[in-house]
Steps between C-alpha positions, in 0.01 A plus 500: 500500500531615859726786609738251662523318166596820321765572761650159425500568125673836550757342733566231238550766231730705724704189577534428128621854433748475790635167365549645151671813641737284708574286195590806295718637781679164536561487125648851496723427801604165348609667176701760693670230709573300186665802337716564811592132515621505139711810565646342811582179313682702230696692765592178678622345172714807432654484847558126467697550177711768668559280802609207285747727320640617834535141622686405183738799543561397862572141397752618243664730757531211748653279232749774411589551865560126544719501188701800625553353849603155362880573519468599868294198612798312646625795703152588626437140604822501701425839659162375623659212690422525876866499603581786264201698630614441860855609415379821334277580799795438732709748299212749512473469881876547542489804276210650691671439838822671394 
C-alpha cells in the first residue's frame, strides 16, 4: 500500500475512535439529564399537590365569605346604586368645603 493509503487508514481509525468517544460522552450526558429530569418531575408533582391544596382552601374561604355576607346583600346592593353614590359624594364635598 502507498503512504497515502496508510494515511487514509489511520484517518479512518481515528474517526472511528472519535465517533465511539462522542457516543460514550452523549450516553453519560443523557443519563445525567435523565436523572435531573426525574428529580424535576418529582419536585413539580410535589408543588402541584401543594398548589391544589391551596386552591381548595381558597375556594372554601370564598364560599364562607359569600355565606357570611349573604345577610348584607340587600343593603350592599342598595348602597352601590348610582344615586346613592352621588348623594354620598355630595355629602363628602360639602363636608370638605366646610
